[in-house]
KEVOBA-314394 format. One line per field, with one value per residue (C-alpha): x, y, z; residue in three letters. Coordinates in steps of 0.2 Angstrom, whole numbers, padded with zeros to 4 digits. Layout:
// KEVOBA-314394
east = c(X / ...)
north = c(Y / ...)
up = c(Z / ...)
type = c(ALA / ...)
END
This chain:
// KEVOBA-314394
east = c(0156 / 0142 / 0135 / 0135 / 0126 / 0113 / 0110 / 0109 / 0096 / 0086 / 0089 / 0083 / 0068 / 0062 / 0063 / 0052 / 0039 / 0038 / 0036 / 0021 / 0014 / 0015 / 0007 / -0007 / -0008 / -0012 / -0024 / -0034 / -0030 / -0027 / -0028 / -0016 / -0003 / -0005 / -0002 / 0013 / 0021 / 0017 / 0025 / 0041 / 0047 / 0058 / 0067 / 0075 / 0085 / 0101 / 0100 / 0095 / 0081 / 0079 / 0061 / 0062 / 0045 / 0037 / 0027 / 0028 / 0043 / 0051 / 0068 / 0066 / 0073 / 0086 / 0091 / 0091 / 0103 / 0114 / 0116 / 0119 / 0132 / 0124 / 0108 / 0098 / 0080 / 0075 / 0072 / 0054 / 0043 / 0029 / 0020 / 0026 / 0010 / 0022 / 0026 / 0040 / 0056 / 0069 / 0087 / 0098 / 0117 / 0130 / 0148 / 0159 / 0174 / 0184 / 0177 / 0186 / 0192 / 0180 / 0166 / 0153 / 0159 / 0148 / 0133 / 0118 / 0105 / 0095 / 0080 / 0083 / 0078 / 0063 / 0056 / 0044 / 0052 / 0048 / 0031 / 0026 / 0043 / 0051 / 0070 / 0083 / 0100 / 0115 / 0133 / 0144 / 0162 / 0166 / 0173 / 0157 / 0144 / 0130 / 0144 / 0151 / 0133 / 0125 / 0109 / 0095 / 0084 / 0065 / 0060 / 0040 / 0027 / 0021 / 0011 / -0004 / -0005 / -0006 / -0026 / -0028 / -0032 / -0016 / -0005 / 0002 / -0013 / -0011 / -0011 / 0003 / 0015 / 0011 / 0018 / 0033 / 0035 / 0033 / 0045 / 0059 / 0074 / 0075 / 0061 / 0067 / 0055 / 0059 / 0051 / 0057 / 0065 / 0053 / 0037 / 0044 / 0034 / 0016 / 0002 / -0001 / 0017 / 0016 / 0002 / 0012 / 0027 / 0016 / 0008 / 0024 / 0031 / 0017 / 0016 / 0021 / 0040 / 0042 / 0058 / 0072 / 0064 / 0073 / 0067 / 0078 / 0075 / 0080 / 0083 / 0091 / 0102 / 0085 / 0079 / 0098 / 0099 / 0082 / 0088 / 0095 / 0077 / 0068 / 0080 / 0077 / 0058 / 0059 / 0069 / 0055 / 0041 / 0050 / 0054 / 0036 / 0030 / 0043 / 0055 / 0067 / 0067 / 0084 / 0082 / 0094 / 0101 / 0098 / 0115 / 0119 / 0124 / 0144 / 0148 / 0164 / 0162 / 0162 / 0147 / 0137 / 0140 / 0134 / 0130 / 0144 / 0138 / 0119 / 0126 / 0136 / 0119 / 0110 / 0122 / 0122 / 0103 / 0101 / 0115 / 0110 / 0103 / 0092 / 0082 / 0083 / 0076 / 0060 / 0056 / 0053 / 0043 / 0026 / 0029 / 0033 / 0017 / 0008 / 0017 / 0012 / -0005 / -0006 / 0002 / -0011 / -0026 / -0021 / -0017 / -0035 / -0044 / -0035 / -0040 / -0058 / -0056 / -0047 / -0061 / -0076 / -0068 / -0069 / -0088 / -0100 / -0104 / -0123 / -0117 / -0103 / -0116 / -0127 / -0112 / -0108 / -0127 / -0125 / -0110 / -0118 / -0133 / -0120 / -0110 / -0125 / -0131 / -0113 / -0114 / -0132 / -0124 / -0112 / -0127 / -0132 / -0112 / -0111 / -0125 / -0118 / -0101 / -0111 / -0118 / -0099 / -0094 / -0109 / -0105 / -0086 / -0092 / -0105 / -0092 / -0080 / -0094 / -0099 / -0081 / -0079 / -0095 / -0087 / -0071 / -0078 / -0087 / -0073 / -0064 / -0077 / -0078 / -0058 / -0058 / -0074 / -0064 / -0049 / -0058 / -0068 / -0051 / -0045 / -0059 / -0053 / -0036 / -0024 / -0024 / -0043 / -0041 / -0029 / -0039 / -0044 / -0026 / -0016 / -0027 / -0043 / -0035 / -0020 / -0030 / -0042 / -0028 / -0021 / -0037 / -0039 / -0021 / -0026 / -0043 / -0033 / -0023 / -0038 / -0046 / -0032 / -0033 / -0051 / -0050 / -0036 / -0045 / -0061 / -0053 / -0043 / -0059 / -0070 / -0056 / -0056 / -0076 / -0075 / -0063 / -0072 / -0089 / -0081 / -0072 / -0089 / -0098 / -0086 / -0092 / -0082 / -0085 / -0101 / -0110 / -0109 / -0115 / -0125 / -0125 / -0117 / -0128 / -0141 / -0158 / -0153 / -0165 / -0157 / -0142 / -0138 / -0136 / -0121 / -0132 / -0137 / -0120 / -0113 / -0096 / -0092 / -0093 / -0084 / -0070 / -0068 / -0068 / -0055 / -0045 / -0046 / -0039 / -0024 / -0019 / -0020 / -0009 / -0019 / -0026 / -0039 / -0027 / -0012 / -0015 / -0025 / -0011 / -0005 / -0023 / -0025 / -0008 / -0012 / -0030 / -0024 / -0016 / -0031 / -0041 / -0029 / -0032 / -0023 / -0031 / -0017 / -0017 / -0019 / -0034 / -0044 / -0040 / -0049 / -0064 / -0063 / -0065 / -0082 / -0084 / -0067 / -0071 / -0086 / -0078 / -0064 / -0075 / -0092 / -0091 / -0079 / -0090 / -0103 / -0102 / -0091 / -0106 / -0114 / -0097 / -0093 / -0110 / -0108 / -0090 / -0093 / -0105 / -0095 / -0081 / -0092 / -0096 / -0079 / -0075 / -0090 / -0085 / -0068 / -0073 / -0088 / -0076 / -0065 / -0079 / -0085 / -0069 / -0065 / -0083 / -0077 / -0061 / -0068 / -0082 / -0069 / -0057 / -0073 / -0078 / -0059 / -0059 / -0076 / -0069 / -0052 / -0061 / -0075 / -0060 / -0051 / -0068 / -0072 / -0054 / -0057 / -0074 / -0069 / -0055 / -0064 / -0079 / -0067 / -0061 / -0078 / -0083 / -0068 / -0070 / -0061 / -0048 / -0042 / -0037 / -0018 / -0019 / -0026 / -0013 / -0001 / -0006 / -0008 / 0011 / 0017 / 0008 / 0015 / 0033 / 0033 / 0026 / 0040 / 0052 / 0042 / 0044 / 0062 / 0066 / 0053 / 0060 / 0076 / 0070 / 0056 / 0068 / 0060)
north = c(0024 / 0013 / 0027 / 0038 / 0029 / 0025 / 0043 / 0049 / 0035 / 0043 / 0060 / 0052 / 0044 / 0059 / 0070 / 0056 / 0057 / 0075 / 0074 / 0062 / 0073 / 0088 / 0075 / 0073 / 0092 / 0096 / 0082 / 0088 / 0074 / 0085 / 0069 / 0060 / 0074 / 0077 / 0058 / 0057 / 0071 / 0064 / 0049 / 0055 / 0065 / 0049 / 0047 / 0063 / 0058 / 0049 / 0043 / 0027 / 0027 / 0013 / 0014 / 0005 / -0002 / -0011 / -0012 / -0001 / -0004 / -0016 / -0006 / 0004 / 0022 / 0012 / 0002 / 0017 / 0027 / 0010 / 0011 / 0029 / 0028 / 0044 / 0048 / 0055 / 0051 / 0048 / 0031 / 0029 / 0014 / 0025 / 0026 / 0042 / 0052 / 0062 / 0060 / 0048 / 0054 / 0056 / 0055 / 0062 / 0060 / 0071 / 0071 / 0081 / 0089 / 0103 / 0106 / 0097 / 0103 / 0101 / 0097 / 0104 / 0109 / 0102 / 0093 / 0095 / 0108 / 0100 / 0106 / 0111 / 0098 / 0105 / 0109 / 0097 / 0085 / 0078 / 0068 / 0071 / 0068 / 0077 / 0079 / 0077 / 0081 / 0072 / 0075 / 0060 / 0056 / 0055 / 0038 / 0031 / 0018 / 0031 / 0042 / 0029 / 0022 / 0038 / 0031 / 0041 / 0031 / 0033 / 0030 / 0027 / 0025 / 0009 / 0002 / 0000 / 0018 / 0015 / 0013 / 0033 / 0034 / 0044 / 0053 / 0050 / 0039 / 0025 / 0031 / 0043 / 0030 / 0018 / 0031 / 0033 / 0014 / 0014 / 0027 / 0018 / 0006 / -0007 / -0009 / -0016 / -0024 / -0024 / -0037 / -0040 / -0057 / -0061 / -0059 / -0061 / -0065 / -0062 / -0065 / -0047 / -0045 / -0061 / -0055 / -0038 / -0046 / -0057 / -0042 / -0031 / -0046 / -0049 / -0029 / -0028 / -0024 / -0024 / -0017 / -0028 / -0034 / -0037 / -0043 / -0038 / -0048 / -0035 / -0037 / -0055 / -0053 / -0052 / -0071 / -0078 / -0097 / -0095 / -0084 / -0098 / -0107 / -0090 / -0087 / -0102 / -0100 / -0083 / -0089 / -0102 / -0091 / -0078 / -0092 / -0096 / -0079 / -0069 / -0081 / -0067 / -0059 / -0059 / -0062 / -0054 / -0053 / -0035 / -0026 / -0032 / -0018 / -0020 / -0013 / -0002 / -0003 / 0012 / 0003 / -0013 / -0030 / -0036 / -0018 / -0019 / -0035 / -0029 / -0011 / -0022 / -0031 / -0017 / -0006 / -0020 / -0021 / -0002 / -0003 / -0016 / -0005 / -0019 / -0018 / 0001 / 0002 / -0008 / 0008 / 0015 / 0001 / 0005 / 0024 / 0017 / 0007 / 0023 / 0031 / 0018 / 0018 / 0037 / 0037 / 0023 / 0033 / 0049 / 0039 / 0029 / 0047 / 0055 / 0040 / 0043 / 0061 / 0059 / 0046 / 0059 / 0072 / 0062 / 0063 / 0075 / 0088 / 0084 / 0067 / 0073 / 0083 / 0068 / 0057 / 0072 / 0070 / 0051 / 0051 / 0062 / 0051 / 0037 / 0048 / 0053 / 0034 / 0029 / 0042 / 0035 / 0018 / 0023 / 0024 / 0006 / 0002 / 0010 / 0001 / -0016 / -0011 / -0008 / -0026 / -0034 / -0023 / -0030 / -0048 / -0046 / -0037 / -0052 / -0064 / -0056 / -0055 / -0073 / -0078 / -0068 / -0076 / -0093 / -0087 / -0079 / -0094 / -0105 / -0093 / -0092 / -0111 / -0113 / -0099 / -0108 / -0123 / -0117 / -0107 / -0123 / -0132 / -0118 / -0116 / -0115 / -0113 / -0098 / -0093 / -0091 / -0074 / -0068 / -0077 / -0062 / -0054 / -0071 / -0080 / -0071 / -0055 / -0064 / -0078 / -0065 / -0054 / -0069 / -0076 / -0058 / -0057 / -0073 / -0066 / -0051 / -0061 / -0071 / -0054 / -0047 / -0063 / -0061 / -0043 / -0047 / -0059 / -0049 / -0034 / -0043 / -0050 / -0035 / -0024 / -0036 / -0035 / -0016 / -0014 / -0026 / -0017 / 0000 / -0008 / -0016 / 0001 / 0011 / 0011 / 0010 / 0014 / 0001 / 0016 / 0025 / 0010 / 0014 / 0032 / 0037 / 0027 / 0036 / 0038 / 0029 / 0034 / 0024 / 0021 / 0003 / 0004 / -0003 / -0014 / -0024 / -0027 / -0043 / -0043 / -0027 / -0036 / -0050 / -0040 / -0030 / -0045 / -0053 / -0036 / -0038 / -0056 / -0051 / -0032 / -0027 / -0012 / 0000 / 0017 / 0010 / -0003 / 0006 / 0011 / -0004 / -0014 / -0001 / 0002 / -0017 / -0017 / -0001 / -0004 / -0020 / -0010 / 0001 / -0014 / -0019 / -0013 / -0024 / -0025 / -0026 / -0034 / -0018 / -0014 / -0030 / -0027 / -0010 / -0017 / -0032 / -0019 / -0020 / -0039 / -0043 / -0033 / -0043 / -0059 / -0055 / -0049 / -0054 / -0071 / -0077 / -0073 / -0088 / -0106 / -0116 / -0121 / -0104 / -0094 / -0105 / -0100 / -0082 / -0081 / -0090 / -0077 / -0063 / -0072 / -0073 / -0054 / -0051 / -0060 / -0054 / -0036 / -0039 / -0047 / -0034 / -0020 / -0028 / -0032 / -0014 / -0006 / -0017 / -0012 / 0004 / 0003 / -0009 / 0004 / 0019 / 0006 / 0003 / 0021 / 0025 / 0010 / 0019 / 0036 / 0032 / 0021 / 0035 / 0047 / 0037 / 0033 / 0052 / 0056 / 0043 / 0049 / 0068 / 0066 / 0055 / 0068 / 0081 / 0070 / 0067 / 0085 / 0090 / 0103 / 0101 / 0116 / 0104 / 0091 / 0096 / 0096 / 0079 / 0073 / 0080 / 0070 / 0055 / 0054 / 0060 / 0047 / 0033 / 0041 / 0042 / 0026 / 0018 / 0027 / 0021 / 0003 / 0005 / 0010 / -0004 / -0019 / -0020 / -0018 / -0034 / -0044 / -0043)
up = c(-0074 / -0071 / -0057 / -0071 / -0084 / -0072 / -0067 / -0085 / -0087 / -0072 / -0081 / -0098 / -0089 / -0080 / -0095 / -0104 / -0089 / -0092 / -0110 / -0107 / -0093 / -0107 / -0120 / -0106 / -0104 / -0123 / -0125 / -0109 / -0098 / -0081 / -0070 / -0080 / -0081 / -0062 / -0058 / -0069 / -0060 / -0043 / -0046 / -0055 / -0038 / -0033 / -0048 / -0047 / -0031 / -0032 / -0015 / -0009 / 0003 / 0018 / 0025 / 0045 / 0049 / 0062 / 0076 / 0092 / 0103 / 0094 / 0091 / 0075 / 0081 / 0089 / 0074 / 0063 / 0077 / 0076 / 0058 / 0056 / 0071 / 0079 / 0090 / 0076 / 0082 / 0100 / 0109 / 0118 / 0124 / 0119 / 0104 / 0094 / 0085 / 0075 / 0055 / 0049 / 0052 / 0037 / 0042 / 0029 / 0034 / 0026 / 0026 / 0036 / 0029 / 0019 / 0001 / -0013 / -0028 / -0042 / -0030 / -0021 / -0003 / 0011 / 0012 / 0000 / 0004 / 0019 / 0028 / 0046 / 0058 / 0062 / 0045 / 0036 / 0025 / 0007 / 0006 / 0024 / 0031 / 0046 / 0038 / 0052 / 0044 / 0052 / 0050 / 0049 / 0045 / 0027 / 0028 / 0038 / 0031 / 0028 / 0019 / 0008 / 0003 / 0001 / 0009 / 0020 / 0032 / 0036 / 0054 / 0055 / 0069 / 0074 / 0062 / 0073 / 0069 / 0050 / 0051 / 0050 / 0069 / 0072 / 0058 / 0047 / 0038 / 0028 / 0012 / 0017 / 0024 / 0009 / -0002 / 0009 / 0009 / -0010 / -0013 / -0004 / -0012 / 0003 / 0017 / 0033 / 0044 / 0062 / 0075 / 0092 / 0096 / 0112 / 0102 / 0084 / 0069 / 0076 / 0065 / 0059 / 0056 / 0044 / 0035 / 0033 / 0027 / 0015 / 0009 / 0007 / -0004 / -0015 / -0020 / -0040 / -0042 / -0022 / -0017 / -0007 / 0009 / 0024 / 0041 / 0056 / 0072 / 0086 / 0106 / 0102 / 0120 / 0129 / 0124 / 0128 / 0124 / 0114 / 0101 / 0090 / 0090 / 0085 / 0071 / 0065 / 0067 / 0058 / 0044 / 0041 / 0042 / 0031 / 0017 / 0015 / 0016 / 0006 / -0001 / -0009 / 0009 / 0019 / 0038 / 0050 / 0068 / 0075 / 0082 / 0102 / 0114 / 0118 / 0134 / 0133 / 0113 / 0102 / 0092 / 0095 / 0091 / 0073 / 0067 / 0053 / 0044 / 0045 / 0036 / 0022 / 0020 / 0018 / 0009 / -0005 / -0006 / -0008 / -0022 / -0034 / -0050 / -0054 / -0038 / -0038 / -0056 / -0051 / -0043 / -0059 / -0068 / -0061 / -0067 / -0084 / -0086 / -0082 / -0095 / -0107 / -0101 / -0104 / -0121 / -0126 / -0118 / -0129 / -0145 / -0143 / -0141 / -0156 / -0166 / -0163 / -0165 / -0183 / -0187 / -0183 / -0193 / -0208 / -0208 / -0215 / -0204 / -0200 / -0198 / -0186 / -0175 / -0174 / -0167 / -0153 / -0149 / -0148 / -0138 / -0126 / -0122 / -0121 / -0108 / -0098 / -0097 / -0092 / -0078 / -0071 / -0073 / -0058 / -0048 / -0049 / -0049 / -0033 / -0026 / -0033 / -0023 / -0008 / -0010 / -0013 / 0003 / 0013 / 0009 / 0014 / 0031 / 0034 / 0030 / 0043 / 0056 / 0053 / 0056 / 0071 / 0080 / 0076 / 0083 / 0099 / 0103 / 0104 / 0112 / 0126 / 0126 / 0129 / 0143 / 0150 / 0152 / 0158 / 0172 / 0176 / 0181 / 0191 / 0204 / 0222 / 0216 / 0219 / 0202 / 0201 / 0207 / 0194 / 0178 / 0170 / 0171 / 0169 / 0156 / 0149 / 0144 / 0135 / 0126 / 0119 / 0113 / 0104 / 0097 / 0091 / 0083 / 0074 / 0067 / 0061 / 0050 / 0043 / 0040 / 0030 / 0018 / 0018 / 0012 / 0001 / -0009 / -0010 / -0016 / -0029 / -0036 / -0035 / -0043 / -0057 / -0058 / -0057 / -0070 / -0083 / -0079 / -0084 / -0099 / -0105 / -0103 / -0114 / -0131 / -0148 / -0166 / -0164 / -0155 / -0172 / -0183 / -0197 / -0194 / -0210 / -0221 / -0233 / -0225 / -0208 / -0196 / -0181 / -0172 / -0166 / -0148 / -0138 / -0128 / -0143 / -0149 / -0139 / -0147 / -0137 / -0119 / -0126 / -0134 / -0117 / -0107 / -0118 / -0116 / -0096 / -0096 / -0107 / -0101 / -0083 / -0086 / -0094 / -0089 / -0078 / -0070 / -0069 / -0050 / -0044 / -0039 / -0028 / -0022 / -0017 / -0008 / 0003 / 0006 / 0016 / 0028 / 0032 / 0038 / 0051 / 0067 / 0078 / 0097 / 0111 / 0127 / 0135 / 0124 / 0128 / 0146 / 0146 / 0136 / 0148 / 0163 / 0172 / 0169 / 0174 / 0190 / 0193 / 0191 / 0203 / 0216 / 0216 / 0209 / 0223 / 0236 / 0229 / 0230 / 0216 / 0206 / 0205 / 0204 / 0189 / 0181 / 0184 / 0179 / 0163 / 0159 / 0164 / 0151 / 0138 / 0139 / 0139 / 0124 / 0114 / 0118 / 0112 / 0095 / 0094 / 0095 / 0082 / 0070 / 0072 / 0068 / 0053 / 0045 / 0047 / 0039 / 0024 / 0020 / 0019 / 0007 / -0003 / -0005 / -0010 / -0023 / -0031 / -0030 / -0039 / -0051 / -0055 / -0057 / -0070 / -0080 / -0080 / -0087 / -0101 / -0106 / -0104 / -0117 / -0129 / -0128 / -0132 / -0147 / -0154 / -0154 / -0162 / -0176 / -0193 / -0188 / -0175 / -0186 / -0186 / -0168 / -0167 / -0177 / -0168 / -0153 / -0161 / -0168 / -0152 / -0141 / -0154 / -0152 / -0135 / -0132 / -0141 / -0131 / -0115 / -0120 / -0125 / -0107 / -0100 / -0110 / -0102 / -0084 / -0087 / -0096 / -0113)
type = c(UNK / UNK / UNK / UNK / UNK / UNK / UNK / UNK / UNK / UNK / UNK / UNK / UNK / UNK / UNK / UNK / UNK / UNK / UNK / UNK / UNK / UNK / UNK / UNK / UNK / UNK / UNK / UNK / UNK / UNK / UNK / UNK / UNK / UNK / UNK / UNK / UNK / UNK / UNK / UNK / UNK / UNK / UNK / UNK / UNK / UNK / UNK / UNK / UNK / UNK / UNK / UNK / UNK / UNK / UNK / UNK / UNK / UNK / UNK / UNK / UNK / UNK / UNK / UNK / UNK / UNK / UNK / UNK / UNK / UNK / UNK / UNK / UNK / UNK / UNK / UNK / UNK / UNK / UNK / UNK / UNK / UNK / UNK / UNK / UNK / UNK / UNK / UNK / UNK / UNK / UNK / UNK / UNK / UNK / UNK / UNK / UNK / UNK / UNK / UNK / UNK / UNK / UNK / UNK / UNK / UNK / UNK / UNK / UNK / UNK / UNK / UNK / UNK / UNK / UNK / UNK / UNK / UNK / UNK / UNK / UNK / UNK / UNK / UNK / UNK / UNK / UNK / UNK / UNK / UNK / UNK / UNK / UNK / UNK / UNK / UNK / UNK / UNK / UNK / UNK / UNK / UNK / UNK / UNK / UNK / UNK / UNK / UNK / UNK / UNK / UNK / UNK / UNK / UNK / UNK / UNK / UNK / UNK / UNK / UNK / UNK / UNK / UNK / UNK / UNK / UNK / UNK / UNK / UNK / UNK / UNK / UNK / UNK / UNK / UNK / UNK / UNK / UNK / UNK / UNK / UNK / UNK / UNK / UNK / UNK / UNK / UNK / UNK / UNK / UNK / UNK / UNK / UNK / UNK / UNK / UNK / UNK / UNK / UNK / UNK / UNK / UNK / UNK / UNK / UNK / UNK / UNK / UNK / UNK / UNK / UNK / UNK / UNK / UNK / UNK / UNK / UNK / UNK / UNK / UNK / UNK / UNK / UNK / UNK / UNK / UNK / UNK / UNK / UNK / UNK / UNK / UNK / UNK / UNK / UNK / UNK / UNK / UNK / UNK / UNK / UNK / UNK / UNK / UNK / UNK / UNK / UNK / UNK / UNK / UNK / UNK / UNK / UNK / UNK / UNK / UNK / UNK / UNK / UNK / UNK / UNK / UNK / UNK / UNK / UNK / UNK / UNK / UNK / UNK / UNK / UNK / UNK / UNK / UNK / UNK / UNK / UNK / UNK / UNK / UNK / UNK / UNK / UNK / UNK / UNK / UNK / UNK / UNK / UNK / UNK / UNK / UNK / UNK / UNK / UNK / UNK / UNK / UNK / UNK / UNK / UNK / UNK / UNK / UNK / UNK / UNK / UNK / UNK / UNK / UNK / UNK / UNK / UNK / UNK / UNK / UNK / UNK / UNK / UNK / UNK / UNK / UNK / UNK / UNK / UNK / UNK / UNK / UNK / UNK / UNK / UNK / UNK / UNK / UNK / UNK / UNK / UNK / UNK / UNK / UNK / UNK / UNK / UNK / UNK / UNK / UNK / UNK / UNK / UNK / UNK / UNK / UNK / UNK / UNK / UNK / UNK / UNK / UNK / UNK / UNK / UNK / UNK / UNK / UNK / UNK / UNK / UNK / UNK / UNK / UNK / UNK / UNK / UNK / UNK / UNK / UNK / UNK / UNK / UNK / UNK / UNK / UNK / UNK / UNK / UNK / UNK / UNK / UNK / UNK / UNK / UNK / UNK / UNK / UNK / UNK / UNK / UNK / UNK / UNK / UNK / UNK / UNK / UNK / UNK / UNK / UNK / UNK / UNK / UNK / UNK / UNK / UNK / UNK / UNK / UNK / UNK / UNK / UNK / UNK / UNK / UNK / UNK / UNK / UNK / UNK / UNK / UNK / UNK / UNK / UNK / UNK / UNK / UNK / UNK / UNK / UNK / UNK / UNK / UNK / UNK / UNK / UNK / UNK / UNK / UNK / UNK / UNK / UNK / UNK / UNK / UNK / UNK / UNK / UNK / UNK / UNK / UNK / UNK / UNK / UNK / UNK / UNK / UNK / UNK / UNK / UNK / UNK / UNK / UNK / UNK / UNK / UNK / UNK / UNK / UNK / UNK / UNK / UNK / UNK / UNK / UNK / UNK / UNK / UNK / UNK / UNK / UNK / UNK / UNK / UNK / UNK / UNK / UNK / UNK / UNK / UNK / UNK / UNK / UNK / UNK / UNK / UNK / UNK / UNK / UNK / UNK / UNK / UNK / UNK / UNK / UNK / UNK / UNK / UNK / UNK / UNK / UNK / UNK / UNK / UNK / UNK / UNK / UNK / UNK / UNK / UNK / UNK / UNK / UNK / UNK / UNK / UNK / UNK / UNK / UNK / UNK / UNK / UNK / UNK / UNK / UNK / UNK / UNK / UNK / UNK / UNK / UNK / UNK / UNK / UNK / UNK / UNK / UNK / UNK / UNK / UNK / UNK / UNK / UNK / UNK / UNK / UNK / UNK / UNK / UNK / UNK / UNK / UNK / UNK / UNK / UNK / UNK / UNK / UNK / UNK / UNK / UNK / UNK / UNK / UNK / UNK / UNK / UNK / UNK / UNK / UNK)
END
């Protein structure tokens, strides 16, 4: 009965979303209607979706196969370039009376799945874990490729994670909880209305006696980064057994997380906030239209002209705002570059000191491979974690600043002050009304869920991933190439003092090249992030202006239309908040 009630509620919310989308269509808010329909697609599925993410070669695909109990996806030590794979189990067995026979319609294994996924239907026994819980699993590429270098890009993967009911972060026991893993787990946990999060430590058998210490360390780190996340040990292959040891407890925990109704309801909260913001947008525009329709015709025409001038001014202001955003971006890039110089110098000093202590020893000839490359790669990993935090802070601040500027640049009724007065020859300009800016700033501090803010938390959370471009030891080794060869071959032919001096110069070039490459990658990604931020903000701003411009130019014969929009928006807003209040504990 509980499942039936939950399903009915999801159907009601889906119907409510479509009614709000239709309201937006009637009002001319086309982008709002499109966004609502896009975000509503997951609510129609009764299945629980578990998304498995992590770095390359940490055991994601093997874990998916072990959970399902079948070889659903290929396992390889090499990074895959293909799209994420949606594993959709269905129960085998004859049809039962009163129930549909066989599995639900599913795409063929090679067909593209929903939201850019490749769907793989897998037949499982009717009493298996996957059949009982009704889960589907998503196996994703290593998140080193989430920067858009390989397909799918960051935005696609972010949508996949946003659509799931449980996120499983996989980390390998031998190198558990790298700095980049910690940064990502922290970002996932901090996302608004994040789904349940589990960290699974795979390949525990490969560390033998160190497994207990590693699990204690992972638990300690996760408790600080994501206090509500669970830490679980991955399955261990059992020779001769049908299934690996530890897979049943893992299935039980993940099935429980995917089945919690409150957690599953969290995926609808952001969508309901969007519906509430859209209702408010239409209601506000309708109120403006009804106010303008009360004015005499000559005054209404003059009001439309004034509004048109204000709209053109707002468009011009976007040129200034784009330049300001360029300065915000440049300041962030300069901060990253300065930190890179500091860390690069410290890394070079440490490597020079190590090399000086290894002259005339057997390790000297192998210094690049055994010391310089691994140490530089580790230093870059710490740098990546710092970049994540720096970009996170900068984006949050710049997003707040951007939204406050947009609110201040939107005129209210003050724009038409004095317009209807007898013999009024001028209109008080918005710039001369200091109360407008203060009101907008106050609204910004009180409310972060309006039309302009409904997409910002999601944008910030996904934008962070796009600036993470991890530099592996292999990449550092490629960058080190020529300098490393010179150090190993030519430098050994000279005396100790000269060899030391030449080697240190080469080491500095290796470290400088590695950090320069990382800064160049990050600078390009930051540029893309800010371009995307401005594009999304401009689209939202233009939607607001188009809707209100239509309202200001409304004709008397449209009075009934705008009254209907206002009444419908208020009714739907009450319905949205009736659904939202229990989910937020209000």
